[in-house]
All heavy atoms as an XYZ file, in Angstrom:
761
protein
N      -3.812     61.795    199.460
C      -3.004     62.099    200.617
C      -2.869     63.610    200.699
O      -3.717     64.298    200.202
C      -1.686     61.373    200.495
C      -1.883     59.871    200.668
S      -0.450     58.878    200.429
C      -0.498     58.670    198.675
N      -1.882     64.111    201.310
C      -1.746     65.553    201.407
C      -2.195     66.071    202.750
O      -1.954     65.458    203.774
N      -2.877     67.213    202.740
C      -3.281     67.864    203.977
C      -4.367     67.121    204.720
O      -4.918     66.138    204.253
N      -4.654     67.627    205.883
C      -5.735     67.065    206.692
C      -7.080     67.478    206.096
O      -7.162     68.401    205.292
C      -5.627     67.567    208.128
O      -4.415     67.144    208.705
N      -8.124     66.787    206.505
C      -9.449     67.070    205.966
C     -10.490     66.968    207.076
O     -10.273     66.309    208.090
C      -9.786     66.081    204.854
N     -11.587     67.661    206.876
C     -12.724     67.496    207.773
C     -13.990     67.329    206.944
O     -14.103     67.852    205.843
C     -12.855     68.671    208.746
C     -13.166     69.977    208.043
O     -12.499     70.352    207.102
N     -14.177     70.675    208.500
N     -14.902     66.527    207.457
C     -16.164     66.253    206.780
C     -17.292     66.387    207.799
O     -17.289     65.718    208.826
C     -16.188     64.835    206.197
C     -15.095     64.552    205.197
C     -15.339     65.360    203.920
N     -14.412     65.023    202.862
C     -13.266     65.640    202.644
N     -12.887     66.613    203.429
N     -12.496     65.297    201.644
N     -18.248     67.230    207.491
C     -19.418     67.424    208.342
C     -20.641     66.928    207.594
O     -20.901     67.344    206.463
C     -19.602     68.906    208.699
C     -20.965     69.313    209.270
C     -21.174     68.686    210.643
C     -21.113     70.801    209.326
N     -21.377     66.030    208.196
C     -22.626     65.557    207.614
C     -23.754     66.405    208.197
O     -24.097     66.280    209.369
C     -22.837     64.074    207.945
O     -24.038     63.633    207.373
N     -24.302     67.301    207.383
C     -25.351     68.198    207.848
C     -26.696     67.465    207.891
O     -27.451     67.599    208.830
C     -25.416     69.406    206.916
C     -26.329     70.488    207.363
C     -27.577     70.742    206.896
C     -26.069     71.452    208.373
N     -28.122     71.812    207.544
C     -27.202     72.276    208.464
C     -24.994     71.711    209.210
C     -27.290     73.333    209.358
C     -25.079     72.754    210.088
C     -26.217     73.550    210.158
N     -26.959     66.699    206.846
C     -28.165     65.863    206.785
C     -27.762     64.536    206.163
O     -26.896     64.478    205.304
C     -29.243     66.512    205.908
C     -29.821     67.776    206.475
C     -30.861     68.378    205.526
O     -30.907     68.080    204.348
N     -31.682     69.250    206.068
N     -28.374     63.471    206.591
C     -28.042     62.159    206.045
C     -26.783     61.605    206.676
O     -26.407     61.975    207.782
N     -26.126     60.713    205.964
C     -24.887     60.134    206.489
C     -23.953     59.743    205.363
O     -24.365     59.578    204.220
C     -25.175     58.919    207.376
C     -25.754     57.735    206.655
C     -26.030     56.575    207.598
O     -26.593     56.797    208.688
O     -25.682     55.436    207.230
N     -22.683     59.620    205.708
C     -21.653     59.193    204.780
C     -20.834     58.099    205.447
O     -20.643     58.114    206.659
C     -20.730     60.352    204.407
C     -21.410     61.431    203.569
C     -20.451     62.510    203.193
C     -20.072     62.614    201.770
N     -20.883     62.179    200.712
N     -20.354     57.167    204.652
C     -19.485     56.114    205.146
C     -18.083     56.360    204.607
O     -17.911     56.599    203.406
C     -19.982     54.732    204.684
O     -21.315     54.533    205.160
C     -19.097     53.623    205.218
N     -17.098     56.319    205.491
C     -15.700     56.513    205.112
C     -14.936     55.220    205.328
O     -15.131     54.534    206.337
C     -15.059     57.628    205.954
C     -15.549     58.990    205.587
C     -16.736     59.480    206.121
C     -14.851     59.788    204.710
C     -17.213     60.725    205.781
C     -15.316     61.040    204.358
C     -16.501     61.514    204.899
N     -14.074     54.914    204.386
C     -13.147     53.799    204.510
C     -11.757     54.425    204.616
O     -11.342     55.166    203.720
C     -13.255     52.873    203.292
C     -14.615     52.235    203.191
C     -15.622     52.812    202.435
C     -14.903     51.066    203.896
C     -16.882     52.236    202.364
C     -16.167     50.485    203.830
C     -17.144     51.085    203.062
O     -18.401     50.519    203.001
N     -11.070     54.159    205.719
C      -9.805     54.824    206.019
C      -8.663     53.819    206.137
O      -8.820     52.768    206.764
C      -9.933     55.600    207.332
C     -11.043     56.642    207.340
C     -11.865     56.528    208.594
C     -10.452     58.011    207.211
N      -7.530     54.171    205.565
C      -6.342     53.319    205.592
C      -5.180     54.167    206.085
O      -4.912     55.245    205.535
C      -6.054     52.743    204.194
C      -7.238     51.876    203.746
C      -4.757     51.965    204.188
C      -7.245     51.513    202.291
N      -4.491     53.672    207.118
C      -3.413     54.475    207.705
C      -2.264     54.645    206.722
O      -2.029     53.797    205.853
C      -2.944     53.887    209.025
C      -2.274     52.580    208.963
C      -1.949     52.063    210.386
N      -1.203     50.838    210.283
C       0.128     50.783    210.193
N       0.837     51.875    210.256
N       0.733     49.620    210.062
N      -1.519     55.740    206.857
C      -0.478     56.068    205.881
C       0.867     55.381    206.136
O       1.912     56.018    206.148
C      -0.357     57.589    206.024
C      -0.688     57.844    207.456
C      -1.761     56.840    207.790
N       0.862     54.072    206.307
C       2.107     53.316    206.444
C       2.800     53.269    205.075
O       2.134     53.318    204.035
C       1.809     51.899    206.932
N       4.109     53.150    205.079
C       4.865     53.118    203.815
C       4.354     52.035    202.869
O       4.216     52.263    201.662
C       6.350     52.892    204.102
O       6.874     53.989    204.801
N       4.069     50.861    203.416
C       3.567     49.761    202.577
C       2.229     50.124    201.949
O       1.991     49.845    200.761
C       3.440     48.484    203.402
N       1.345     50.746    202.707
C       0.026     51.132    202.179
C       0.150     52.203    201.108
O      -0.568     52.178    200.104
C      -0.880     51.618    203.303
C      -1.279     50.515    204.240
O      -1.191     49.332    203.913
N      -1.724     50.876    205.430
N       1.055     53.146    201.316
C       1.243     54.208    200.324
C       1.795     53.625    199.028
O       1.347     53.974    197.938
C       2.143     55.323    200.887
C       1.399     56.055    202.010
C       2.552     56.305    199.790
C       2.245     57.020    202.802
N       2.735     52.698    199.140
C       3.275     52.039    197.940
C       2.186     51.262    197.206
O       2.080     51.326    195.974
C       4.414     51.094    198.318
O       5.505     51.823    198.806
N       1.363     50.534    197.974
C       0.250     49.800    197.362
C      -0.725     50.756    196.678
O      -1.228     50.476    195.582
C      -0.487     48.976    198.416
C       0.209     47.714    198.898
C      -0.507     47.151    200.131
C       0.248     46.673    197.790
N      -1.009     51.879    197.330
C      -1.932     52.860    196.762
C      -1.384     53.418    195.450
O      -2.110     53.516    194.457
C      -2.182     54.000    197.743
C      -3.044     55.085    197.152
C      -4.424     54.917    197.057
C      -2.491     56.263    196.662
C      -5.221     55.893    196.494
C      -3.284     57.245    196.098
C      -4.629     57.065    196.010
O      -5.419     58.025    195.446
N      -0.106     53.779    195.429
C       0.490     54.336    194.215
C       0.456     53.320    193.075
O       0.167     53.671    191.933
C       1.911     54.806    194.504
C       1.937     56.042    195.386
C       3.313     56.399    195.914
O       4.240     55.548    195.845
O       3.464     57.520    196.418
N       0.726     52.066    193.384
C       0.685     51.006    192.377
C      -0.755     50.809    191.881
O      -1.010     50.699    190.683
C       1.241     49.707    192.964
C       1.546     48.672    191.918
C       2.285     47.462    192.463
N       3.219     47.790    193.527
C       3.278     47.160    194.701
N       2.479     46.148    194.966
N       4.147     47.511    195.618
N      -1.706     50.762    192.826
C      -3.126     50.581    192.466
C      -3.616     51.747    191.606
O      -4.283     51.546    190.602
C      -3.954     50.471    193.745
C      -5.433     50.515    193.530
C      -6.250     49.500    193.138
C      -6.284     51.659    193.698
N      -7.552     49.935    193.058
C      -7.594     51.259    193.389
C      -6.057     52.987    194.074
C      -8.673     52.134    193.445
C      -7.132     53.854    194.137
C      -8.424     53.419    193.826
N      -3.297     52.971    192.001
C      -3.783     54.164    191.310
C      -3.257     54.254    189.882
O      -3.928     54.771    188.993
C      -3.390     55.420    192.105
C      -3.993     56.696    191.591
C      -5.499     56.667    191.773
N      -6.089     57.882    191.274
C      -6.757     57.984    190.133
N      -6.933     56.932    189.369
N      -7.272     59.116    189.741
N      -2.052     53.735    189.660
C      -1.486     53.815    188.318
C      -1.927     52.653    187.414
O      -1.645     52.665    186.215
C       0.043     53.877    188.384
O       0.560     52.688    188.930
N      -2.631     51.673    187.977
C      -3.122     50.550    187.168
C      -4.262     51.023    186.264
O      -5.115     51.799    186.683
C      -3.602     49.414    188.073
N      -4.268     50.548    185.051
C      -5.298     50.990    184.099
C      -6.702     50.537    184.505
O      -7.686     51.145    184.117
C      -4.973     50.476    182.693
O      -4.945     49.063    182.684
N      -6.801     49.479    185.290
C      -8.117     48.976    185.703
C      -8.414     49.244    187.182
O      -9.198     48.540    187.798
C      -8.205     47.479    185.416
C      -7.210     46.665    186.231
O      -6.219     47.201    186.730
N      -7.460     45.379    186.369
N      -7.826     50.291    187.759
C      -8.016     50.538    189.195
C      -9.478     50.784    189.573
O      -9.886     50.492    190.683
C      -7.119     51.683    189.698
C      -7.584     53.042    189.306
N      -7.198     53.644    188.137
C      -8.401     53.904    189.931
C      -7.763     54.826    188.057
N      -8.503     55.011    189.132
N     -10.280     51.279    188.649
C     -11.688     51.524    188.969
C     -12.481     50.222    189.120
O     -13.605     50.233    189.617
C     -12.339     52.419    187.917
O     -12.334     51.755    186.664
N     -11.894     49.113    188.723
C     -12.550     47.811    188.838
C     -12.135     47.050    190.096
O     -12.644     45.963    190.354
C     -12.218     46.970    187.599
C     -12.694     47.602    186.301
C     -12.128     46.901    185.078
O     -11.571     45.796    185.212
O     -12.225     47.481    183.979
N     -11.190     47.616    190.857
C     -10.677     46.949    192.066
C     -10.927     47.831    193.283
O     -10.703     49.037    193.228
C      -9.164     46.722    191.938
C      -8.765     45.851    190.774
S      -6.967     45.620    190.698
C      -6.392     47.239    190.234
N     -11.381     47.231    194.367
C     -11.581     47.965    195.614
C     -10.247     47.987    196.349
O      -9.725     46.942    196.752
C     -12.661     47.290    196.459
C     -13.038     48.058    197.697
C     -13.333     49.406    197.643
C     -13.105     47.405    198.916
C     -13.694     50.107    198.776
C     -13.465     48.098    200.070
C     -13.757     49.445    199.991
N      -9.658     49.168    196.477
C      -8.315     49.268    197.043
C      -8.219     48.669    198.445
O      -7.218     48.051    198.800
C      -7.840     50.724    197.066
C      -6.505     50.884    197.726
C      -5.364     50.346    197.140
C      -6.381     51.534    198.936
C      -4.128     50.469    197.748
C      -5.155     51.653    199.551
C      -4.019     51.119    198.957
N      -9.233     48.819    199.256
C      -9.189     48.316    200.639
C      -8.957     46.812    200.709
O      -8.453     46.313    201.717
C     -10.467     48.686    201.376
N      -9.294     46.088    199.644
C      -9.046     44.643    199.610
C      -7.558     44.315    199.512
O      -7.171     43.176    199.716
C      -9.777     43.999    198.431
C     -11.284     43.978    198.619
O     -11.746     44.080    199.763
O     -11.990     43.862    197.596
N      -6.740     45.311    199.220
C      -5.322     45.069    198.993
C      -4.447     45.368    200.217
O      -3.252     45.116    200.182
C      -4.861     45.900    197.808
C      -5.779     45.689    196.636
C      -5.142     45.944    195.321
O      -3.939     46.068    195.199
N      -5.968     46.002    194.311
N      -5.035     45.911    201.265
C      -4.260     46.265    202.460
C      -4.653     45.374    203.633
O      -5.689     44.710    203.605
C      -4.453     47.751    202.835
C      -3.926     48.659    201.729
C      -5.898     48.065    203.125
N      -3.808     45.374    204.659
C      -4.072     44.538    205.839
C      -5.273     45.015    206.643
O      -6.048     44.219    207.151
C      -2.854     44.518    206.765
C      -1.698     43.752    206.156
O      -1.941     42.906    205.268
O      -0.560     44.006    206.570
N      -5.426     46.337    206.783
C      -6.468     46.871    207.667
C      -7.109     48.094    207.043
O      -6.425     49.028    206.619
C      -5.847     47.246    209.020
C      -6.788     47.785    210.034
C      -7.621     46.694    210.646
C      -8.456     47.256    211.779
N      -9.436     46.345    212.255
N      -8.426     48.094    206.977
C      -9.201     49.235    206.512
C     -10.259     49.519    207.568
O     -11.001     48.622    207.963
C      -9.843     48.935    205.162
S     -10.873     50.278    204.544
N     -10.318     50.761    208.017
C     -11.287     51.145    209.039
C     -12.529     51.716    208.368
O     -12.436     52.457    207.396
C     -10.688     52.208    209.972
C      -9.452     51.734    210.679
C      -8.193     51.946    210.127
C      -9.542     51.067    211.894
C      -7.050     51.507    210.773
C      -8.406     50.628    212.546
C      -7.163     50.851    211.973
O      -6.039     50.408    212.608
N     -13.686     51.376    208.901
C     -14.953     51.887    208.388
C     -15.522     52.828    209.442
O     -15.624     52.476    210.619
C     -15.933     50.734    208.134
C     -17.271     51.172    207.608
C     -18.156     49.950    207.356
C     -19.534     50.328    206.880
N     -20.373     49.137    206.663
N     -15.905     54.028    209.021
C     -16.454     55.028    209.936
C     -17.712     55.619    209.307
O     -17.663     56.140    208.192
C     -15.422     56.120    210.183
S     -16.002     57.437    211.266
N     -18.819     55.528    210.007
C     -20.075     56.102    209.531
C     -20.273     57.447    210.221
O     -20.312     57.521    211.445
C     -21.263     55.164    209.799
C     -21.045     53.842    209.045
C     -22.579     55.825    209.387
C     -22.055     52.773    209.362
N     -20.361     58.494    209.415
C     -20.563     59.846    209.935
C     -22.038     60.174    209.763
O     -22.535     60.300    208.644
C     -19.667     60.872    209.203
C     -19.898     62.273    209.760
C     -18.206     60.474    209.332
N     -22.725     60.268    210.889
C     -24.173     60.510    210.871
C     -24.472     61.996    210.939
O     -23.583     62.811    211.205
C     -24.825     59.769    212.027
C     -24.646     58.268    211.884
C     -25.367     57.503    212.944
C     -25.125     56.023    212.666
N     -25.973     55.158    213.389
N     -25.714     62.327    210.729
C     -26.158     63.716    210.731
C     -25.655     64.451    211.973
O     -25.790     63.969    213.095
C     -27.685     63.757    210.686
C     -28.245     65.159    210.603
C     -29.735     65.139    210.316
O     -30.196     64.348    209.517
N     -30.464     66.011    210.983
N     -25.039     65.607    211.738
C     -24.540     66.435    212.832
C     -23.136     66.074    213.308
O     -22.570     66.764    214.147
N     -22.548     65.013    212.781
C     -21.209     64.607    213.197
C     -20.160     65.118    212.213
O     -20.440     65.340    211.041
C     -21.106     63.082    213.288
C     -21.978     62.482    214.361
C     -21.854     60.968    214.417
O     -21.613     60.303    213.411
N     -22.016     60.424    215.610
N     -18.942     65.288    212.735
C     -17.810     65.717    211.923
C     -16.691     64.703    212.073
O     -16.434     64.210    213.166
C     -17.304     67.104    212.386
O     -18.358     68.059    212.237
C     -16.106     67.557    211.565
N     -16.025     64.402    210.983
C     -14.874     63.509    210.978
C     -13.656     64.319    210.564
O     -13.691     65.032    209.557
C     -15.086     62.359    209.983
C     -13.898     61.438    209.738
C     -13.549     60.653    211.003
C     -14.194     60.492    208.583
N     -12.576     64.230    211.341
C     -11.302     64.831    210.973
C     -10.388     63.707    210.493
O     -10.236     62.700    211.179
C     -10.675     65.569    212.157
C     -11.367     66.860    212.471
C     -12.364     66.901    213.421
C     -11.030     68.025    211.796
C     -13.025     68.079    213.705
C     -11.689     69.210    212.071
C     -12.686     69.246    213.026
N      -9.801     63.890    209.334
C      -8.912     62.887    208.747
C      -7.498     63.461    208.758
O      -7.227     64.482    208.123
C      -9.343     62.547    207.307
C     -10.807     62.073    207.301
C      -8.425     61.496    206.711
C     -11.418     61.971    205.917
N      -6.582     62.803    209.477
C      -5.200     63.321    209.557
C      -4.480     63.262    208.209
O      -4.848     62.497    207.316
C      -4.528     62.374    210.560
C      -5.633     61.703    211.286
C      -6.774     61.630    210.317
N      -3.431     64.042    208.099
C      -2.606     64.073    206.888
C      -2.152     62.671    206.502
O      -1.762     61.880    207.353
C      -1.362     64.927    207.118
O      -1.704     66.244    207.404
N      -2.217     62.399    205.224
C      -1.675     61.158    204.696
C      -2.606     59.971    204.682
O      -2.355     59.001    203.974
N      -3.670     60.001    205.460
C      -4.582     58.859    205.488
C      -5.262     58.726    204.126
O      -5.717     59.706    203.536
C      -5.620     59.013    206.598
C      -5.068     58.619    207.931
C      -4.139     59.315    208.649
C      -5.384     57.459    208.677
N      -3.857     58.640    209.805
C      -4.608     57.492    209.855
C      -6.240     56.392    208.469
C      -4.678     56.496    210.808
C      -6.309     55.401    209.428
C      -5.527     55.457    210.581
N      -5.320     57.521    203.644
C      -5.973     57.214    202.380
C      -7.439     56.937    202.701
O      -7.734     56.198    203.640
C      -5.318     55.978    201.737
C      -3.826     56.237    201.505
C      -6.028     55.596    200.442
C      -3.033     54.980    201.232
N      -8.354     57.552    201.955
C      -9.764     57.326    202.276
C     -10.644     57.354    201.035
O     -10.299     57.910    200.012
C     -10.262     58.342    203.312
C     -10.332     59.763    202.832
C     -11.510     60.273    202.293
C      -9.240     60.604    202.923
C     -11.590     61.584    201.865
C      -9.300     61.911    202.498
C     -10.474     62.399    201.974
O     -10.546     63.689    201.534
N     -11.765     56.698    201.181
C     -12.808     56.703    200.159
C     -14.127     56.977    200.870
O     -14.274     56.690    202.060
C     -12.869     55.362    199.447
N     -15.067     57.538    200.148
C     -16.356     57.913    200.716
C     -17.483     57.217    199.969
O     -17.477     57.157    198.748
C     -16.562     59.439    200.601
O     -15.438     60.108    201.151
C     -17.807     59.882    201.332
N     -18.438     56.725    200.731
C     -19.659     56.148    200.171
C     -20.826     56.941    200.748
O     -20.873     57.198    201.952
C     -19.783     54.671    200.562
C     -21.109     53.985    200.221
C     -21.266     53.859    198.710
C     -21.175     52.619    200.887
N     -21.757     57.323    199.884
C     -22.941     58.045    200.331
C     -24.154     57.155    200.055
O     -24.721     57.188    198.958
C     -23.071     59.399    199.600
O     -21.831     60.098    199.721
C     -24.187     60.243    200.190
N     -24.557     56.333    201.054
C     -25.626     55.357    200.822
C     -27.035     55.951    200.816
O     -27.960     55.319    200.320
C     -25.454     54.378    201.984
C     -24.845     55.195    203.072
C     -23.981     56.205    202.384
N     -27.184     57.130    201.400
C     -28.485     57.810    201.424
C     -28.257     59.262    201.052
O     -27.134     59.760    201.090
C     -29.153     57.717    202.825
C     -29.461     56.278    203.190
C     -28.296     58.360    203.889
N     -29.332     59.959    200.692
C     -29.199     61.383    200.382
C     -28.500     62.087    201.535
O     -28.789     61.830    202.711
C     -30.564     62.019    200.151
C     -31.181     61.597    198.821
O     -30.445     61.072    197.975
O     -32.392     61.795    198.655
N     -27.580     62.972    201.191
C     -26.755     63.604    202.215
C     -26.363     65.009    201.776
O     -26.048     65.233    200.610
C     -25.498     62.760    202.453
S     -24.403     63.417    203.713
N     -26.387     65.930    202.720
C     -25.848     67.263    202.517
C     -24.657     67.357    203.457
O     -24.808     67.239    204.678
C     -26.886     68.341    202.847
C     -26.401     69.785    202.778
C     -25.888     70.121    201.383
C     -27.506     70.733    203.187
N     -23.472     67.497    202.875
C     -22.255     67.469    203.680
C     -21.339     68.616    203.275
O     -21.419     69.131    202.156
C     -21.540     66.140    203.505
N     -20.478     69.005    204.193
C     -19.501     70.053    203.956
C     -18.110     69.468    204.182
O     -17.909     68.695    205.114
C     -19.740     71.250    204.890
C     -21.070     71.887    204.670
C     -22.172     71.481    205.416
C     -21.245     72.858    203.705
C     -23.415     72.056    205.211
C     -22.483     73.434    203.489
C     -23.577     73.036    204.244
N     -17.185     69.853    203.314
C     -15.834     69.303    203.395
C     -14.817     70.432    203.380
O     -15.057     71.499    202.811
C     -15.582     68.374    202.214
N     -13.693     70.185    204.000
C     -12.602     71.151    203.983
C     -11.272     70.434    204.034
O     -11.159     69.354    204.613
N     -10.293     71.019    203.397
C      -8.918     70.516    203.451
C      -8.063     71.647    204.002
O      -8.296     72.815    203.681
C      -8.419     70.139    202.058
C      -9.077     68.923    201.514
N     -10.231     68.971    200.777
C      -8.761     67.619    201.620
C     -10.590     67.746    200.440
N      -9.709     66.904    200.943
N      -7.088     71.295    204.794
C      -6.237     72.341    205.346
C      -4.826     71.811    205.592
O      -4.615     70.633    205.818
C      -6.836     72.921    206.629
C      -7.149     71.900    207.690
C      -6.241     71.626    208.706
C      -8.358     71.206    207.674
C      -6.527     70.683    209.678
C      -8.651     70.260    208.651
C      -7.737     70.001    209.650
N      -3.879     72.724    205.495
C      -2.477     72.421    205.779
C      -2.142     73.011    207.142
O      -2.739     73.988    207.565
C      -1.570     73.029    204.709
C      -1.799     72.525    203.286
C      -0.925     73.300    202.308
C      -1.515     71.040    203.184
N      -1.194     72.417    207.805
C      -0.758     72.901    209.117
C       0.712     72.546    209.300
O       1.310     71.887    208.444
C      -1.633     72.298    210.226
C      -1.812     70.827    210.097
N      -0.835     69.915    210.427
C      -2.849     70.096    209.616
C      -1.268     68.691    210.190
N      -2.488     68.770    209.686
N       1.302     72.973    210.385
C       2.735     72.760    210.586
C       3.087     71.351    211.052
O       4.253     70.992    211.097
C       3.277     73.786    211.584
O       2.626     73.637    212.833
N       2.104     70.529    211.366
C       2.352     69.145    211.744
C       2.358     68.288    210.485
O       1.619     68.548    209.542
C       1.272     68.649    212.707
C       1.095     69.467    213.978
C      -0.137     69.004    214.741
C       2.331     69.382    214.858
N       3.158     67.274    210.454
C       3.186     66.311    209.338
C       3.425     66.965    207.976
O       2.825     66.569    206.980
C       1.882     65.515    209.291
O       1.626     64.893    210.507
N       4.300     67.951    207.935
C       4.563     68.647    206.682
C       5.036     67.675    205.602
O       4.597     67.745    204.457
C       5.588     69.786    206.875
C       6.010     70.391    205.540
C       5.003     70.861    207.776
N       5.921     66.756    205.973
C       6.429     65.793    204.981
C       5.285     64.988    204.363
O       5.236     64.771    203.161
C       7.439     64.852    205.637
C       8.034     63.866    204.656
C       9.037     62.922    205.309
O       9.723     63.329    206.252
O       9.101     61.770    204.859
N       4.345     64.529    205.186
C       3.219     63.746    204.685
C       2.302     64.601    203.815
O       1.756     64.140    202.823
C       2.425     63.149    205.867
C       1.348     62.207    205.433
S       1.912     60.742    204.555
C       2.783     59.886    205.831
N       2.154     65.883    204.156
C       1.283     66.762    203.375
C       1.845     67.020    201.978
O       1.098     67.235    201.042
C       1.106     68.098    204.094
C       0.334     67.978    205.387
C       0.230     69.286    206.116
O      -0.017     70.317    205.507
N       0.410     69.261    207.421
N       3.149     66.949    201.831
C       3.775     67.246    200.554
C       3.899     66.028    199.646
O       4.274     66.153    198.497
C       5.167     67.856    200.774
C       5.129     69.131    201.620
S       3.899     70.338    201.096
C       4.650     70.952    199.630
N       3.551     64.844    200.138
C       3.649     63.622    199.310
C       2.613     63.609    198.233
O       1.544     64.021    198.321
C       3.462     62.378    200.179
C       4.786     61.961    200.756
C       4.658     60.636    201.354
N       5.173     59.675    200.352
C       5.447     58.447    200.632
N       5.241     57.989    201.805
N       5.914     57.645    199.727
């Protein structure tokens, strides 16, 4: 969670799984992350809704503050990423 992020796929593609920052999802994420076997469980299976977004070559994805996400790189990819803070959603950025 924290600040907003941007992802640019320069070559290839990346798949993002995004979960909105609802209180219930954040609580589930914190519980999942602290579990000793969290690497054996796909977190998206534990929430009501997970969005899948494929970022193809030349596309950019902006991820708002607080959104929980995971990235899959199914093919060779050259990508650029950035994180940034802003005056919107300060409370969510500090979580």
